[in-house]
C-alpha positions as CSV (number, residue, x, y, z in Angstrom):
1,M,-9.5,8.7,-3.7
2,S,-12.5,9.0,-1.4
3,V,-12.2,5.3,-0.8
4,I,-9.3,6.0,1.6
5,S,-11.8,7.2,4.2
6,S,-15.1,6.3,2.7
7,T,-14.4,2.6,2.9
8,L,-12.8,2.8,6.3
9,T,-15.0,5.3,8.0
10,G,-18.1,4.0,6.3
11,G,-18.6,1.5,9.0
12,A,-19.0,4.3,11.5
13,V,-21.9,5.7,9.6
14,A,-23.9,2.7,10.4
15,V,-22.3,2.0,13.7
16,S,-25.6,2.3,15.5
17,K,-26.9,-0.7,13.6
18,E,-24.1,-2.9,15.0
19,S,-24.1,-4.6,18.3
20,F,-21.2,-3.7,20.7
21,S,-19.8,-7.3,20.4
22,S,-19.8,-7.1,16.6
23,T,-18.0,-3.7,16.7
24,L,-15.5,-4.9,19.2
25,T,-14.7,-8.0,17.3
26,K,-14.1,-6.2,14.0
27,N,-11.8,-3.7,15.7
28,I,-9.9,-6.4,17.5
29,V,-9.4,-8.3,14.2
30,A,-8.2,-5.1,12.5
31,M,-5.8,-4.4,15.3
32,L,-4.5,-8.0,15.4
33,V,-3.9,-8.0,11.7
34,W,-2.1,-4.7,12.0
35,L,0.1,-6.0,14.8
36,T,0.9,-9.2,13.0
37,L,1.9,-7.4,9.8
38,S,3.8,-4.7,11.7
39,I,5.9,-7.4,13.4
40,I,6.6,-9.1,10.0
41,N,7.5,-5.8,8.3
42,G,9.6,-4.7,11.3
43,S,11.6,-7.9,11.1
44,M,12.2,-7.4,7.4
45,V,13.4,-3.8,7.9
46,H,15.6,-5.0,10.7
47,T,17.1,-7.7,8.5
48,F,17.7,-5.2,5.7
49,L,19.4,-2.7,8.0
50,R,21.7,-5.3,9.6
51,H,23.3,-6.6,6.3
52,S,25.1,-4.1,4.1
53,L,24.9,-6.4,1.0
54,F,21.3,-5.4,0.6
55,F,22.2,-1.7,0.6
56,E,24.1,-2.2,-2.7
57,N,21.3,-4.0,-4.6
58,P,18.6,-1.9,-6.2
59,R,16.2,-4.8,-6.0
60,Y,16.2,-4.9,-2.2
61,I,16.2,-1.2,-1.8
62,M,13.0,-0.9,-3.8
63,F,11.6,-3.9,-1.9
64,I,12.3,-2.3,1.5
65,C,10.7,0.9,0.3
66,M,7.6,-1.2,-0.5
67,V,7.6,-2.8,2.9
68,I,7.9,0.6,4.7
69,N,5.2,2.1,2.4
70,D,2.9,-0.9,3.2
71,A,3.5,-0.6,6.9
72,L,2.8,3.1,6.9
73,Q,-0.4,2.7,4.8
74,L,-1.6,-0.2,7.0
75,T,-1.1,1.9,10.1
76,L,-2.9,4.8,8.7
77,V,-5.9,2.9,7.3
78,T,-6.2,0.9,10.5
79,A,-6.1,4.1,12.6
80,L,-8.8,5.7,10.3
81,Y,-10.9,2.6,10.7
82,V,-10.7,2.4,14.5
83,L,-11.0,6.2,14.9
84,S,-14.2,6.2,12.9
85,Y,-15.8,4.1,15.6
86,I,-14.4,6.1,18.5
87,F,-14.9,9.6,17.3
88,R,-17.8,10.7,15.1
89,K,-15.9,13.9,14.1
90,I,-12.3,15.0,14.3
91,H,-10.5,18.3,13.7
92,A,-10.4,19.0,9.9
93,S,-6.6,19.7,9.9
94,V,-5.9,16.3,11.6
95,C,-8.2,14.6,9.2
96,G,-6.5,16.3,6.3
97,L,-3.0,15.1,7.4
98,L,-4.2,11.5,7.8
99,I,-6.1,11.3,4.5
100,M,-3.3,13.0,2.5
101,T,-0.7,10.7,3.9
102,A,-2.9,7.6,3.3
103,V,-3.6,8.8,-0.3
104,L,0.2,9.2,-0.9
105,T,1.1,5.7,0.4
106,T,-1.8,4.2,-1.6
107,R,-0.7,5.8,-4.8
108,S,3.0,5.0,-4.2
109,T,2.4,1.2,-4.3
110,P,1.6,0.8,-8.0
111,L,4.5,3.0,-9.1
112,I,6.9,1.0,-6.8
113,L,5.6,-2.2,-8.4
114,A,6.3,-0.8,-11.8
115,G,9.8,0.1,-10.8
116,M,10.5,-3.4,-9.4
117,A,9.1,-5.0,-12.6
118,V,11.3,-2.9,-14.8
119,E,14.3,-3.8,-12.6
120,R,13.6,-7.6,-13.2
121,Y,13.1,-6.9,-16.9
122,I,16.5,-5.3,-17.2
123,A,18.2,-8.0,-15.1
124,I,16.8,-10.8,-17.4
125,C,16.7,-9.1,-20.8
126,F,19.8,-6.9,-20.5
127,P,22.1,-8.7,-18.0
128,L,25.3,-7.2,-19.5
129,H,24.0,-3.7,-19.0
130,Y,22.4,-4.3,-15.6
131,G,25.4,-3.0,-13.6
132,H,25.4,0.5,-15.1
133,M,21.6,0.8,-15.8
134,C,20.4,-0.2,-12.3
135,T,22.6,1.6,-9.8
136,V,21.9,2.6,-6.2
137,P,21.9,6.4,-7.0
138,R,19.5,5.9,-9.9
139,T,17.2,3.7,-7.6
140,L,17.2,6.5,-5.0
141,L,16.4,9.0,-7.7
142,L,13.5,6.9,-8.9
143,I,12.1,6.6,-5.4
144,G,12.4,10.4,-5.0
145,V,10.5,10.9,-8.3
146,I,7.8,8.4,-7.1
147,L,7.4,10.4,-3.9
148,V,7.1,13.7,-5.8
149,L,4.5,12.2,-8.3
150,T,2.4,10.7,-5.5
151,A,2.6,13.8,-3.3
152,T,1.4,16.1,-6.1
153,P,-2.3,15.1,-6.1
154,P,-3.0,15.4,-2.3
155,L,-1.0,18.7,-2.2
156,T,-3.1,20.1,-5.1
157,D,-6.3,18.9,-3.3
158,L,-5.2,20.9,-0.3
159,L,-4.3,24.0,-2.4
160,I,-7.7,23.9,-4.2
161,T,-9.5,23.6,-0.8
162,I,-7.5,26.5,0.7
163,V,-8.5,28.7,-2.3
164,H,-12.2,27.8,-2.2
165,E,-12.8,27.3,1.5
166,P,-12.7,30.0,4.3
167,P,-9.8,29.7,6.8
168,S,-12.3,28.8,9.6
169,F,-13.1,25.5,7.7
170,F,-9.9,23.9,8.9
171,H,-10.7,24.7,12.5
172,N,-14.0,22.8,12.4
173,A,-14.7,19.2,13.5
174,I,-15.8,17.1,10.6
175,F,-16.5,13.5,9.8
176,C,-13.2,12.3,8.3
177,D,-14.1,11.6,4.7
178,H,-12.2,12.7,1.6
179,P,-15.3,14.2,-0.2
180,L,-16.3,16.0,2.9
181,L,-12.8,17.5,3.4
182,F,-12.0,18.2,-0.2
183,R,-15.4,19.3,-1.4
184,H,-14.7,21.2,-4.6
185,R,-15.8,19.4,-7.7
186,S,-12.6,20.0,-9.5
187,V,-10.8,17.8,-7.0
188,Y,-12.8,14.8,-8.1
189,Y,-12.3,15.4,-11.8
190,K,-8.6,16.0,-11.4
191,N,-8.1,12.8,-9.4
192,C,-10.0,10.8,-11.9
193,V,-7.7,12.0,-14.7
194,F,-4.6,11.5,-12.7
195,D,-5.6,8.0,-11.5
196,G,-6.6,6.9,-15.0
197,V,-3.3,8.0,-16.6
198,Y,-0.9,6.7,-14.0
199,L,-2.7,3.3,-13.4
200,S,-2.7,2.8,-17.2
201,F,1.0,3.5,-17.3
202,V,1.7,1.0,-14.5
203,A,-0.5,-1.7,-16.1
204,L,1.2,-1.2,-19.5
205,A,4.7,-1.4,-17.8
206,L,3.8,-4.6,-16.1
207,L,2.3,-6.1,-19.2
208,Y,5.3,-5.1,-21.3
209,T,7.9,-6.4,-18.9
210,Y,6.0,-9.7,-18.5
211,C,5.8,-10.2,-22.3
212,K,9.5,-9.5,-22.8
213,I,10.5,-11.8,-20.0
214,M,8.3,-14.5,-21.5
215,L,9.9,-14.1,-24.9
216,T,13.4,-14.3,-23.3
217,A,12.3,-17.5,-21.5
218,H,11.3,-19.1,-24.8
219,A,14.5,-18.0,-26.4
220,V,16.6,-19.6,-23.7
221,S,16.6,-23.3,-24.5
222,T,18.0,-24.3,-21.1
223,G,15.1,-22.7,-19.3
224,L,17.1,-20.7,-16.7
225,A,15.5,-20.8,-13.2
226,S,16.2,-17.0,-12.8
227,V,14.0,-16.3,-15.9
228,K,11.2,-18.4,-14.5
229,R,11.5,-16.7,-11.1
230,A,11.5,-13.2,-12.7
231,R,8.4,-14.2,-14.8
232,N,6.6,-15.4,-11.7
233,T,7.6,-12.3,-9.7
234,V,6.2,-10.0,-12.4
235,L,3.0,-12.1,-12.3
236,L,2.7,-11.6,-8.6
237,H,3.3,-7.8,-9.1
238,G,0.4,-8.0,-11.5
239,A,-1.8,-9.6,-8.8
240,Q,-0.7,-6.9,-6.4
241,L,-1.6,-4.2,-9.0
242,L,-5.1,-5.7,-9.5
243,L,-5.6,-5.6,-5.7
244,C,-4.3,-2.0,-5.6
245,M,-6.7,-1.0,-8.4
246,L,-9.6,-2.2,-6.3
247,A,-9.0,0.9,-4.2
248,F,-10.0,3.0,-7.2
249,V,-13.2,1.2,-8.1
250,V,-14.4,0.3,-4.6
251,P,-16.7,3.4,-4.1
252,S,-18.9,2.6,-7.1
253,L,-18.9,-1.2,-6.5
254,Q,-19.5,-0.8,-2.8
255,A,-22.4,1.7,-3.4
256,A,-24.0,-0.7,-5.9
257,L,-23.8,-3.7,-3.5
258,I,-25.2,-1.6,-0.6
259,S,-28.1,-0.5,-2.7
260,L,-28.9,-4.1,-3.5
261,F,-28.3,-5.4,0.0
262,P,-28.9,-2.5,2.4
263,R,-29.3,-4.8,5.4
264,F,-25.6,-5.9,5.0
265,S,-24.1,-2.5,4.5
266,V,-21.8,-2.7,7.5
267,E,-20.6,-6.2,6.5
268,I,-20.0,-5.1,2.9
269,R,-17.8,-2.2,4.0
270,Y,-15.9,-4.4,6.4
271,I,-15.2,-7.0,3.6
272,F,-14.0,-4.3,1.3
273,F,-11.7,-3.0,4.0
274,L,-10.1,-6.4,4.4
275,V,-9.9,-7.2,0.7
276,V,-8.6,-3.8,-0.5
277,Y,-6.3,-2.7,2.4
278,I,-5.4,-5.8,4.4
279,I,-4.9,-8.8,2.0
280,P,-2.5,-6.9,-0.4
281,R,-0.2,-6.1,2.5
282,F,0.4,-9.9,2.9
283,L,1.8,-10.2,-0.7
284,S,5.1,-8.2,-0.2
285,P,6.4,-10.6,2.4
286,V,5.4,-13.5,0.3
287,I,7.0,-12.2,-2.9
288,Y,10.4,-11.4,-1.4
289,G,10.5,-12.5,2.2
290,F,9.6,-16.2,1.4
291,R,10.4,-16.6,-2.3
292,D,13.8,-14.8,-2.5
293,E,16.4,-17.3,-1.3
294,L,19.0,-14.8,-0.3
295,F,16.7,-12.6,1.7
296,R,14.9,-15.6,3.2
297,K,18.3,-17.0,4.4
298,Y,19.1,-13.8,6.3
299,W,15.5,-13.1,7.3
300,T,15.0,-16.5,8.9
301,R,18.3,-16.2,10.9
302,N,17.6,-12.6,11.9
303,S,13.9,-13.2,12.8
304,I,14.9,-15.6,15.5
305,L,17.0,-12.9,17.2
306,F,14.3,-10.2,16.4
307,Y,11.4,-12.1,17.9
308,S,13.5,-13.2,20.9
309,I,14.3,-9.6,21.7
310,L,10.7,-8.5,21.1
311,F,9.4,-11.4,23.3
312,Y,11.8,-10.6,26.2
313,S,11.1,-6.9,25.9
314,I,7.4,-7.5,26.3
315,Y,7.9,-10.0,29.0
316,F,10.1,-7.8,31.2
317,A,8.0,-4.7,30.5
318,G,5.0,-6.6,31.7
319,G,6.8,-8.1,34.7
């Protein structure tokens, strides 16, 4: 997962090649996108917390976990991107905390997607068993399992580094990059195996649920709207997964493009930053915030209040 920092901080490697106006523009765009998505995600979390009916539905519990995970990941990667331009080197322990948390949130996204797809599959294919198969305690347990699974790789990275590096290493100032922080070769091979296994599992889960929902749709002669919505939702989850998987192939693809077009290395890194880390964050609001009728109803009503409070808070704070 060197992409977490390689793609983001890569721009700083060539920062001297950029003009001040270009650097400033890119950082302003990154900050504006972060601010916009943070406001949208904040309004969604606010809507969820204000209405108890969402607390009792596993679908919305997993959705809000996705929103919080996306918001945290976006904050971390934007911070890493901006910091790479401001500070050439930062304290190794601080770098480690940022990268490990960013890796955790990045790896959580595909597993949450798989859980949401399975929930739709059970709702459509086993509607009579949905009530006792998809419960709130089981949903919370699944979220806990996802956190444990995704926390394991960065924690093992840290343990391997502690074993092979002297204690003074963590007190040094380094360029914040995953391969520079976790330098032992076994870390790279371990993460390759882990990523390959768990991404294959997620892809198979999405493919299986989509095929089963499609078969159910063909079996239902009336063409239930709920089946069509579930099928489209799983398709959108697949699109999200493909964008998430870009994070695991970006280093090789980015290196190849930079070798072919070295004059545009900074632009290539910036485009990958937008495509891999920014665009996927827009999909969660689209999938549930805009498409889900129930959530959209409460979100629209609540957003007016949320944005009014936010506007007046900023207005009076500035006044």
